[in-house]
N, C-alpha and C positions, 0 to 999 in steps of 0.2 A: 406466649403461644401455647405452651402446654396447658396452662390454666383454661385458655379459651377452648382447646380441644376437649378437655374433660367436661367443661360446661355444656358444649354442644352435644357431645356423645350421650351424656346422661339426661339431656333434655329431649332430644329428637329421636335417638335411635330406638327407644322402646316403642314409640308411636309407629315408627316405620316398620318395626319387626313384628308388631302385634298381629296384623292380618296374615303374615307369613306363618307365624306359629299356629294360628287357627287352621290355615290351609294344610299345614303339615300334620296336625292331629287328625283332621278329616281324612287325609290321604292314607295315613297308617291304619285308621279304623276300617276304611274301605278295603284295603289290601288284606287285613286280617279276616274280613268277612267274605273274601273271594271276589270282590268287585274291583273295577278299575278306579272308581272314585272320581271326584272333581279334580280339575287341574290345581296344582299347588298354588298358583297365583289367583285363583278364583275369588277369594275374599276381596282382593284389590279391585277386581272388576265389579263386584257387587257394590262396594262402597262408591265407586265412581258412577255407577248407574243411578244409585240413590241420590247422590249429590246433584245429578243433572235433572232430577225430577222435582216438580213443584210440590211442596207439602199440601195435603188436603186436611183442613181443620174443621172440627165440629162447630156448629153455630154457637154452642154454649162454652167453648173452650176459652179459658182465661189466660192471662199473662203467664201464670204458673205452668200451664201446659206447654206454652211456646218456649219458655226459658229453661224448663227442667232438663232437657237433653244437654244443653250447653253447660249448665251449672254442674250436672252430674259428671260430665266428661272433664270439666276443669278440676273438680275435686279429686277425681281418680288420677289425672295427669300430675297434679301437684303432689299427691301422695307418692306417685311413681318416681318423681325427681328426687325424693329424699332417700331412695334406696340406692346404695352403691352398686352400680352395675359393672363399671370398668375401673373405678378407682374409689378409694376410701376418703379422698380429700376433694375439696372444691365442688361439693355437691350443690346444685342450684335449688335444693329443697329448703333453703332458708333456715337451716338448723332444726327441721322437724324431726322429732323422735318417733319411736314406734307407737306410742300412745296417740300422738297427733295423727299419725297415718291411719290408725284404727278409727279415729274420730272423723277424718275426711271420708273414709269409706262408708261410715255410717251416714254422713251427710248426703252422699250420692244415693244411697239406698232410700233415704227419706224423700228426697226430691222425686225420684222415679215413682215411688209408691204414692205420693200425693198427686203426681200427674196422672197416674193410672186411675185414681178416683175422681179426678177433676171433671171429666165429661159425664160421669154418672152411669157408665156401662156396668153390667153385672160381671163380665169377665175381668174388667179392671179392678173392681172391688175384691173379687176372689184372689186375684194375683197379688194385690197389695197386702191383703190380710195374710196370705201365706208368706210373702216376702218379709214382712215385719215380724212374723212369728219365728222364721228362721234366723233373722237378725237378733232377736231377743234371746234366742238359745245359743247362737254362735259367739256373740260378743263376750259373755262371761268366760267362756272357754279360752278365747283369744287373750283376754286380759290376764287370766291366771297363768297362761303360758308365757306372757310377757314378763310377769313377775319372776318366774323361774329363770328366764334368760337374763333379766336385769340383775339378779343376785349374783350370777356368775360373772357378768361383765362389769358390774358396779356402775351401770349406766343403762338408760333406755334409748340412747342414740345408736342408730344402726352402724355408723362407721366405727364406733367404739366396740360394739359387739363383734363386728367382723375382725377387728384387730385382735380382740381377746381370743376369739376362736382360732384365728390363724396362728397365734403364738402357742397354742396347745393347752387345752384344759383337761386332757385325758378322756378316757371312755367313762361316761357317766350315765347311769340309768335315768337320771332326771332329764338329761338332754334328749334321750330317746323318747321319753314320755312327752316332753314339750314338742318335739318334732311330730309325733303322732297327733297331738292336739291341733297343731297348726295345719297339718295336712288335711285333717277332717274339716276344720273350719274353712280352709281354702276350697275344698270340694263343694261345701254348702254355699259359700259366698259367690262362687263363680257359676253356680247353677249347673254343675256337672253330675253325671250319673254316679251314685244311686240317688242323690237328692232331687235332681231335676235333669231333664233331658233337653239340651239346647236345640235339638232338631224336631221336637214334637210340637203339635198344635192341637192336641186333645184337651178339651176344656177341663176334664177331670184330673189331669196330671200336670199341666203346665203351670209354672210359677212366673218366671221372668217374662215369657212371651205373652202371658195374659195381660200384663200391665202395659205393654207397648203395641197392642193390636190396633189402636187408633192412630198410631204414628205412621208417617210416610215421608218420602222425600229426604231432604237433608236432616230433618229431625231424627228420623229412623237411622240414618247413617251415623249421626253422632252417638246414638244409643248403642248401636252395634259396635262401633269403634271403641267406645268406653268398655263394653263387655270384653272385647278382645284384649284391651289394655289391662284390664283387671286380672286376666289370666297370666299375662306377662308379669304383672306386679307380684302376684303370689309366688310364682316360680322363681322370680328374682329375689324375693324376700327369703325364701327357703334356701336358695343357693348362697346368698350373702351371709347368712347366719351359720348354716350347717355345712356349707362347702365353700368357704371364702378363699380358696386357693386361686392364685393368679391375679388377684386384684392389684392394680398399680397403686403404689404409695407415693404419688407425686413424681413419677419417673418421666422419661422422655417419650417421644412418639413411638419408639419401638416397643416399650413396655405397654403403652396404651393399645397398640395393635394386637399384641399377644393377649392382653386382658380382654379385648373385644372378641377375639376369636374364641377364647375360653368361655366367655359369657354366652355366646351363641351356641356353643357346644352344650353347655349346661341346659339352656332352654330346649334344645333338641332332645336331650336325654330326658328331661322332665316331660316334654310333650309325648315322647315315645312311651314312657311308663304310664302316662295318663291314658293314652289310646289303648294300650293293652289292658289296663284296669277296667276301663269302660266297656271294652268288648267282652270281658270275662264275667261281668257282674250285671245283674238286672236292676232296674229302678225299683226302689222301695215304695211302699205305700205312704201317703201323706201322714198318716197317724203314727208312723214309725220315726218321723223326724226327731221327736224329743229323745228317743232312745239313742239314735246315732250321735246327736250333738251332746246328749248327756254323757255318753262315753268319752267324748272329747274333753268335756269339763272334768271328768274323773281323771283322765290322763294328766291334765294340767295340775290338778290339786295334788295328785300323787307325786308329780315331778317336784313341786314345791316342798312337799313333806319330806321326800327322800333327800333333797338337797339340804334342807334344814338339819336333818338328822346327821347326814354325812359331815357337815361342817362343824357340828357341835360334838362329834365323836373324835375329832382330831386332837 
């Protein structure tokens, strides 16, 4: 029974909580700006409305345009299941490690970018070009940060990393640098300010929205839910590595309930910090993306270098 509870929790709860987290971030941002803001459950209503609508397709849309939303969502969902949210055991992620998770996220990005170019619109091409540029700059920084974490945990599997961090590795400069690199990559990959503004529709600034302008109905619902789930994924990833406290280690239902409550608290804390950060900073120009993600790569490289030096000075 405990195994079944863990499986269901780590498979379904992130999808159910993703719209709630997005609504929470929007609500906090609106309050910080002195507005009432949309209801907390508005993302659920938006998704339900889109699911009821019939998708409108361009005459020249291929099978790729129709299947990309489902393929991208499936890739993000599979990557999410490999992240320990409430327990470090019995994950339904089929043994996926952090490198495989990065690969699945890259697959989702490629599918949406190809779909954006499929119907031949100018906005789709612009958005796809910017999205792939951001991915090409973000992935090296993420992989370098993974190397630093793997050296500490002696594994690239997230359950092993969570156990290693929970057992105590001390305060390390390399961990702080790896955290900075992953946070910056997460901001870029999820299309948040200052890299992208998820609420904008200006053709000169939008990235993700430009690729999905031709989508409607249930196709757009899958894309929007995938974007919400990706935000949950990165916050859960950061929490499972750098704040793994409270994860159940194969305990009973009581331990799982406590771990679930703590995971939701971590998501709320991460969403609050994200809302405050986005309210306090302006969106950067497109040509400054390499500087931002170059700094993330530098943080990752410095983390690996400092970790190598510290281990060889013992």
